C-alpha positions as CSV (number, residue, x, y, z in Angstrom):
1,M,-131.3,47.2,-115.2
2,K,-134.0,49.3,-113.4
3,A,-131.8,52.2,-113.7
4,L,-131.5,51.8,-117.6
5,I,-135.3,51.5,-117.8
6,V,-135.7,54.7,-115.7
7,I,-133.3,56.6,-118.0
8,A,-135.0,55.4,-121.1
9,L,-138.4,56.4,-119.8
10,F,-137.0,59.8,-118.8
11,A,-135.5,60.3,-122.2
12,G,-138.8,59.4,-123.7
13,V,-140.7,61.9,-121.6
14,V,-138.2,64.6,-122.5
15,H,-138.5,63.9,-126.2
16,A,-142.4,64.0,-126.0
17,D,-142.2,67.3,-124.1
18,D,-140.0,68.8,-126.8
19,R,-142.4,67.7,-129.5
20,V,-145.3,69.2,-127.7
21,A,-143.5,72.5,-127.3
22,A,-142.4,72.5,-130.9
23,E,-145.9,71.9,-132.0
24,R,-147.2,74.7,-129.9
25,Y,-144.6,77.1,-131.3
26,F,-145.2,76.0,-134.8
27,R,-148.9,76.6,-134.5
28,A,-148.3,80.1,-133.3
29,G,-145.8,80.6,-136.1
30,E,-148.1,79.5,-138.7
31,A,-150.9,81.7,-137.5
32,A,-148.7,84.7,-137.5
33,Y,-147.5,83.9,-141.1
34,R,-151.0,83.6,-142.3
35,A,-151.7,87.0,-140.7
36,Q,-148.7,88.4,-142.7
37,S,-146.8,89.1,-139.4
38,F,-143.6,87.4,-140.6
39,E,-141.3,88.7,-137.9
40,A,-143.6,87.1,-135.2
41,A,-143.7,84.0,-137.4
42,A,-139.9,83.7,-137.6
43,T,-139.6,84.1,-133.8
44,N,-142.2,81.3,-133.2
45,F,-140.6,79.1,-135.8
46,E,-137.2,79.6,-134.3
47,Q,-138.5,78.5,-130.9
48,A,-140.1,75.4,-132.5
49,Y,-136.8,74.6,-134.3
50,K,-134.9,74.9,-131.0
51,A,-137.3,72.4,-129.3
52,L,-137.2,69.9,-132.2
53,A,-134.9,70.4,-135.2
54,L,-137.2,69.1,-138.1
55,P,-136.4,70.1,-141.7
56,E,-140.1,71.2,-142.1
57,I,-139.6,73.8,-139.2
58,A,-136.3,75.0,-140.7
59,F,-138.0,75.6,-144.2
60,S,-141.0,77.5,-142.5
61,A,-138.6,79.6,-140.5
62,A,-136.6,80.4,-143.6
63,Q,-139.6,81.5,-145.5
64,A,-140.6,83.8,-142.7
65,Y,-137.3,85.4,-142.7
66,R,-137.3,85.7,-146.4
67,R,-140.6,87.5,-146.4
68,Q,-139.6,89.8,-143.5
69,Y,-136.4,90.9,-145.3
70,R,-138.6,92.1,-148.1
71,I,-140.2,94.5,-145.6
72,D,-137.3,95.8,-143.5
73,G,-134.2,94.8,-145.7
74,K,-132.1,93.7,-142.7
75,A,-129.1,91.7,-143.5
76,S,-129.5,89.5,-140.5
77,H,-132.8,88.1,-142.0
78,V,-131.1,87.2,-145.2
79,A,-128.2,85.5,-143.3
80,R,-130.6,83.5,-141.2
81,A,-132.8,82.6,-144.1
82,I,-129.7,81.2,-145.9
83,E,-128.6,79.1,-143.0
84,L,-132.2,77.6,-142.5
85,Y,-132.6,76.9,-146.2
86,R,-129.3,75.1,-146.3
87,S,-130.2,73.1,-143.2
88,Y,-133.4,72.0,-144.9
89,L,-131.6,71.0,-148.2
90,D,-128.9,69.1,-146.2
91,K,-131.7,66.9,-144.7
92,V,-134.1,66.6,-147.5
93,R,-132.5,65.6,-150.8
94,T,-135.7,64.8,-152.9
95,G,-139.2,65.5,-152.7
96,G,-140.9,67.9,-150.3
97,R,-140.1,71.6,-151.0
98,V,-136.6,70.9,-152.2
99,A,-137.2,72.9,-155.5
100,D,-138.7,75.9,-153.6
101,A,-135.9,75.9,-151.0
102,A,-133.2,75.7,-153.7
103,D,-134.7,78.7,-155.6
104,A,-135.2,80.7,-152.4
105,L,-131.7,79.9,-151.3
106,A,-130.2,81.2,-154.6
107,E,-132.5,84.4,-154.3
108,M,-131.2,85.1,-150.7
109,Q,-127.6,84.5,-151.6
110,H,-128.0,86.9,-154.4
111,E,-129.5,89.5,-152.1
112,L,-126.6,88.9,-149.6
113,D,-124.0,89.5,-152.3
114,K,-125.7,92.9,-153.1
115,L,-125.7,93.8,-149.5
116,I,-122.1,93.0,-149.2
117,K,-121.0,95.0,-152.2
118,Q,-123.0,97.9,-150.9
119,G,-120.9,97.8,-147.7
120,V,-123.5,96.4,-145.4
121,K,-121.7,94.9,-142.4
122,V,-122.4,91.2,-141.9
123,A,-120.8,88.5,-139.7
124,P,-117.2,87.9,-140.8
125,E,-117.8,84.2,-141.4
126,L,-120.8,85.1,-143.6
127,A,-118.8,87.7,-145.6
128,A,-116.1,85.2,-146.1
129,E,-118.6,82.8,-147.8
130,H,-119.2,85.5,-150.3
131,T,-115.6,86.7,-150.7
132,Q,-113.8,84.0,-152.7
133,L,-110.4,83.7,-154.2
134,G,-109.1,80.9,-156.4
135,V,-106.0,80.2,-158.5
136,N,-105.7,78.8,-162.0
137,V,-102.1,77.6,-162.8
138,L,-100.5,77.9,-166.2
139,L,-97.3,76.0,-166.7
140,G,-94.5,77.4,-168.9
141,D,-95.8,78.8,-172.1
142,E,-99.2,77.3,-171.7
143,K,-101.9,79.7,-172.8
144,A,-105.4,80.1,-171.5
145,T,-107.8,78.3,-173.8
146,A,-110.4,80.1,-175.8
147,M,-114.0,79.4,-174.8
148,H,-115.4,76.3,-176.5
149,E,-117.8,73.4,-176.1
150,I,-116.4,71.0,-173.5
151,E,-116.1,67.5,-174.8
152,E,-116.5,64.3,-172.7
153,G,-113.3,62.2,-172.3
154,P,-111.2,60.3,-169.9
155,A,-109.5,62.2,-167.0
156,Q,-106.1,63.5,-168.0
157,A,-103.1,63.5,-165.8
158,Q,-102.1,66.9,-164.4
159,Q,-98.8,68.3,-163.3
160,A,-98.8,68.3,-159.5
161,V,-98.9,71.9,-158.2
162,K,-99.0,73.2,-154.7
163,I,-101.2,76.3,-154.1
164,T,-101.6,78.1,-150.7
165,I,-103.4,81.3,-149.7
166,D,-102.1,82.7,-146.5
167,G,-100.4,79.5,-145.9
168,K,-103.5,77.3,-146.3
169,D,-103.5,74.7,-149.1
170,I,-106.2,74.9,-151.8
171,A,-106.9,72.8,-154.9
172,P,-106.2,74.3,-158.3
173,S,-109.1,76.3,-159.8
174,T,-111.2,75.9,-156.5
175,P,-112.4,79.1,-154.9
176,M,-111.6,79.5,-151.2
177,N,-113.6,81.6,-148.8
178,V,-111.5,84.5,-147.6
179,A,-111.9,87.6,-145.5
180,P,-111.7,91.0,-147.3
181,G,-108.1,92.4,-147.4
182,T,-104.8,91.4,-148.9
183,H,-103.8,87.8,-149.1
184,A,-100.5,85.9,-149.9
185,V,-100.7,83.6,-152.8
186,H,-98.0,81.1,-153.2
187,V,-97.8,78.6,-156.1
188,E,-95.1,76.0,-156.8
189,A,-94.6,72.8,-159.0
190,E,-91.6,70.5,-159.5
191,G,-89.5,71.7,-162.5
192,Y,-90.8,75.3,-162.3
193,M,-89.9,78.6,-160.6
194,S,-92.2,79.2,-157.6
195,E,-94.4,82.3,-157.7
196,D,-95.5,84.6,-154.9
197,R,-97.9,87.5,-155.2
198,P,-100.2,89.5,-153.0
199,Q,-103.9,89.6,-154.0
200,K,-106.3,92.3,-152.7
201,M,-109.9,91.2,-152.2
202,T,-112.9,93.4,-151.4
203,Q,-115.9,92.3,-149.6
204,G,-118.3,90.1,-151.7
205,E,-115.7,89.9,-154.5
206,Y,-115.1,86.6,-156.5
207,Q,-111.6,86.3,-158.1
208,M,-110.1,83.5,-160.1
209,I,-106.6,84.6,-160.9
210,D,-104.2,83.0,-163.4
211,V,-100.6,82.3,-162.2
212,T,-98.1,81.3,-164.8
213,L,-95.1,79.4,-163.6
214,R,-91.9,79.7,-165.7
215,P,-89.9,76.4,-166.2
216,L,-86.6,76.1,-164.5
217,P,-83.8,76.2,-167.1
218,A,-81.5,73.3,-167.7
219,K,-77.9,73.9,-167.0
220,L,-75.2,72.7,-169.5
221,A,-71.6,72.6,-168.1
222,I,-69.4,72.4,-171.1
223,A,-65.6,71.6,-170.9
224,T,-63.9,72.3,-174.4
225,D,-60.9,74.0,-175.7
226,D,-60.0,77.6,-174.9
227,G,-61.2,79.9,-177.5
228,A,-63.8,77.5,-178.8
229,R,-67.0,79.3,-179.8
230,I,-70.2,77.7,-178.4
231,S,-73.6,78.3,-180.0
232,I,-77.1,77.1,-179.0
233,D,-79.7,76.7,-181.7
234,G,-77.4,78.8,-184.1
235,R,-77.0,81.7,-181.6
236,P,-73.7,82.6,-180.1
237,A,-73.8,81.7,-176.4
238,A,-70.1,81.7,-174.9
239,T,-66.4,81.0,-175.5
240,G,-64.4,78.2,-174.1
241,S,-65.4,76.1,-171.1
242,T,-68.6,77.6,-169.4
243,V,-72.0,76.9,-167.9
244,I,-75.0,77.8,-170.0
245,E,-78.7,77.8,-169.0
246,V,-81.2,76.8,-171.7
247,P,-84.9,76.1,-171.5
248,A,-86.3,72.7,-171.5
249,G,-86.7,71.0,-174.8
250,K,-84.6,70.1,-177.8
251,H,-81.5,72.2,-178.7
252,L,-78.6,72.0,-181.1
253,L,-75.2,72.6,-179.4
254,A,-72.5,73.6,-181.7
255,I,-68.8,74.1,-180.8
256,L,-66.4,75.7,-183.4
257,R,-62.7,76.7,-183.4
258,D,-60.3,77.5,-186.1
259,G,-58.2,74.5,-186.8
260,R,-60.5,72.1,-185.1
261,E,-63.2,69.8,-186.4
262,P,-66.6,71.2,-185.9
263,F,-68.8,69.6,-183.2
264,A,-72.5,69.6,-183.0
265,R,-75.0,67.6,-180.8
266,E,-78.7,67.5,-180.5
267,L,-79.7,67.6,-176.8
268,V,-83.1,67.0,-175.3
269,V,-83.1,68.4,-171.7
270,T,-85.8,68.4,-169.1
271,R,-86.7,71.3,-166.7
272,G,-84.0,71.9,-164.1
273,A,-81.7,69.2,-165.6
274,Q,-77.9,69.5,-165.1
275,L,-75.8,68.0,-167.8
276,R,-71.9,68.0,-168.0
277,L,-70.3,67.7,-171.5
278,D,-66.6,67.1,-172.0
279,E,-66.0,67.9,-175.6
280,P,-62.3,68.4,-176.5
281,L,-62.1,69.3,-180.3
282,H,-60.0,67.3,-182.8
283,V,-57.3,68.9,-184.9
284,T,-58.4,69.3,-188.6
285,W,-56.4,67.6,-191.4
286,K,-55.5,71.2,-192.6
287,R,-54.0,72.2,-189.2
288,R,-52.1,68.8,-189.2
289,T,-50.9,69.4,-192.7
290,F,-50.0,73.0,-191.9
291,G,-47.6,71.8,-189.1
292,K,-46.0,69.4,-191.6
293,V,-45.6,72.1,-194.2
294,V,-44.1,74.5,-191.7
295,T,-41.7,71.8,-190.7
296,A,-40.8,71.1,-194.3
297,G,-40.3,74.8,-194.8
298,I,-37.9,75.0,-191.9
299,V,-35.9,72.0,-193.2
300,T,-35.9,73.6,-196.7
301,G,-34.8,76.9,-195.3
302,T,-31.9,75.3,-193.3
303,L,-30.8,73.5,-196.5
304,A,-31.0,76.8,-198.5
305,V,-28.9,78.5,-195.9
306,G,-26.4,75.7,-196.1
307,T,-26.2,75.8,-200.0
308,M,-25.9,79.6,-199.8
309,L,-22.9,79.4,-197.4
310,T,-21.4,76.7,-199.6
311,A,-21.7,79.0,-202.7
312,I,-20.2,81.9,-200.8
313,I,-17.2,79.9,-199.5
314,A,-16.6,78.4,-203.0
315,D,-16.9,81.8,-204.6
316,T,-14.5,83.4,-202.1
317,S,-12.0,80.5,-202.8
318,A,-12.2,81.0,-206.4
319,S,-11.7,84.7,-206.2
320,H,-8.4,84.2,-204.3
321,I,-7.2,81.7,-206.9
322,H,-8.3,84.0,-209.8
323,D,-6.0,86.8,-208.7
324,H,-3.0,84.5,-209.1
325,L,-4.2,82.3,-211.9
326,V,-1.6,83.6,-214.7
327,D,1.4,82.1,-212.8
328,A,-0.6,79.3,-211.1
329,S,0.2,75.6,-211.5
330,P,-2.2,73.2,-213.3
331,D,-3.3,71.9,-209.9
332,T,-4.3,75.4,-208.9
333,G,-6.2,75.9,-212.1
334,A,-8.0,72.5,-211.5
335,R,-8.9,73.7,-207.9
336,Y,-10.2,77.0,-209.4
337,D,-12.5,75.3,-211.8
338,R,-13.8,72.9,-209.1
339,D,-14.6,76.0,-206.9
340,I,-16.5,77.5,-209.8
341,R,-18.5,74.4,-210.2
342,I,-19.4,74.0,-206.6
343,R,-20.4,77.7,-206.3
344,D,-22.7,77.4,-209.4
345,A,-24.2,74.2,-208.1
346,A,-24.8,75.6,-204.7
347,L,-26.4,78.7,-206.2
348,Y,-28.8,76.6,-208.3
349,A,-29.7,74.5,-205.3
350,T,-30.3,77.8,-203.2
351,Y,-32.6,79.1,-205.9
352,A,-34.5,75.8,-206.0
353,F,-34.8,75.7,-202.2
354,A,-35.9,79.4,-202.3
355,G,-38.7,78.5,-204.7
356,A,-39.8,75.6,-202.6
357,I,-39.8,77.8,-199.5
358,A,-42.1,80.1,-201.4
359,V,-44.4,77.4,-202.5
360,L,-44.4,75.9,-198.9
361,G,-45.1,79.4,-197.5
362,V,-48.1,80.0,-199.8
363,T,-49.4,76.5,-199.0
364,A,-49.1,77.0,-195.2
365,A,-50.8,80.3,-195.4
366,L,-53.6,78.8,-197.4
367,L,-54.0,75.9,-195.0
368,Y,-54.0,78.1,-192.0
369,Y,-56.3,81.0,-193.2
370,T,-58.7,78.8,-194.9
371,D,-59.2,76.5,-191.8
372,K,-62.5,78.0,-190.8
373,P,-64.6,75.0,-190.0
374,S,-68.5,75.2,-190.4
375,L,-71.2,72.8,-189.2
376,E,-71.3,71.0,-192.5
377,G,-70.5,67.5,-192.2
378,V,-70.4,67.0,-188.5
379,H,-70.2,63.6,-186.8
380,V,-73.3,61.8,-185.5
381,E,-72.8,60.9,-182.0
382,P,-75.4,59.7,-179.3
383,V,-76.0,61.6,-176.1
384,A,-78.2,60.8,-173.1
385,T,-79.7,63.4,-170.7
386,P,-81.8,62.7,-167.6
387,G,-84.8,60.9,-168.6
388,R,-84.3,61.4,-172.4
389,A,-81.9,60.5,-175.2
390,G,-80.7,62.2,-178.4
391,V,-78.1,62.2,-181.1
392,A,-75.8,64.6,-182.7
393,I,-76.9,65.8,-186.1
394,T,-75.4,67.4,-189.2
395,G,-76.4,70.8,-190.2
396,R,-75.5,74.3,-191.6
397,F,-76.2,77.9,-190.3
């Protein structure tokens, strides 16, 4: 207990000695300041501040350094004045000489900026405070807005972005103190391509750079018929099964092939989404009818060949009988007449079958060569993509 009392008394004595010393130095500094000897005043105020770090002493020392800078223009006086004004404002928020300190601090910072731009060497940490780099991120096709009156409103949700300068994280649109030289800027956000760029900074420079991130494309893996023509938003994209990259948003996918029903689907895809579509095409009624007409033509052609052969055989038989018809018996004459009738009937049938073949051939050609589907009258079908949904729509290009 006695030891604690001794320690407390000793601390009180030390504190009292500090105040006495601080007051002595302060009086000397005040006298020098009144005598316009600002360098001496600053030295005495510094000693007083070391003995007792009161905000009033910090302000007085800053004033002396500021006035001395006007005489000799030394950057060290500006730097120390800035430090002491800041110290004062950190401790005194209202009242006192707050307004004067704020104005003088702004003045000294402005002077320091000029010195740095003129190439005057200052401490690296102080130079860094006046060499600042920030990054403003634009996403996708977002454009920088024109200058306008800012309106009050609730906070808006922002896309999360990661920004680093030389590997150190910074917040968007927030300047970071950097040393003069070239710095590595890296920006990334989910669903967008990352961006890396070097940025050169000169001493005393302030830069707020715009970095635009391009959205990651969505990938469509399409499985369809060989030879099918694939278009996106009316523009040819590929043929047959393939993988297509498209930007995020709404798109019209169309698949066309001769002899197949046209297919179209409206897709709404998000950035970086991967979607697989299995879309075999259905045979058109024309192509199905074409097959039946061709089959009918083959059958009719076979029948025509059969009737033609029948006519040839009957005509050959009748020719042999005709050479001996004068001395022929009545039965031979009857057989001759029958062969003639069979020949004529087979010929008529051959002509009829030939006409049918011609009609079927023209019909098949028309069905085949006019079977060029368009997007008119496509089917409406639902589709779901990651996080979104859509439907197929009808349309014509």
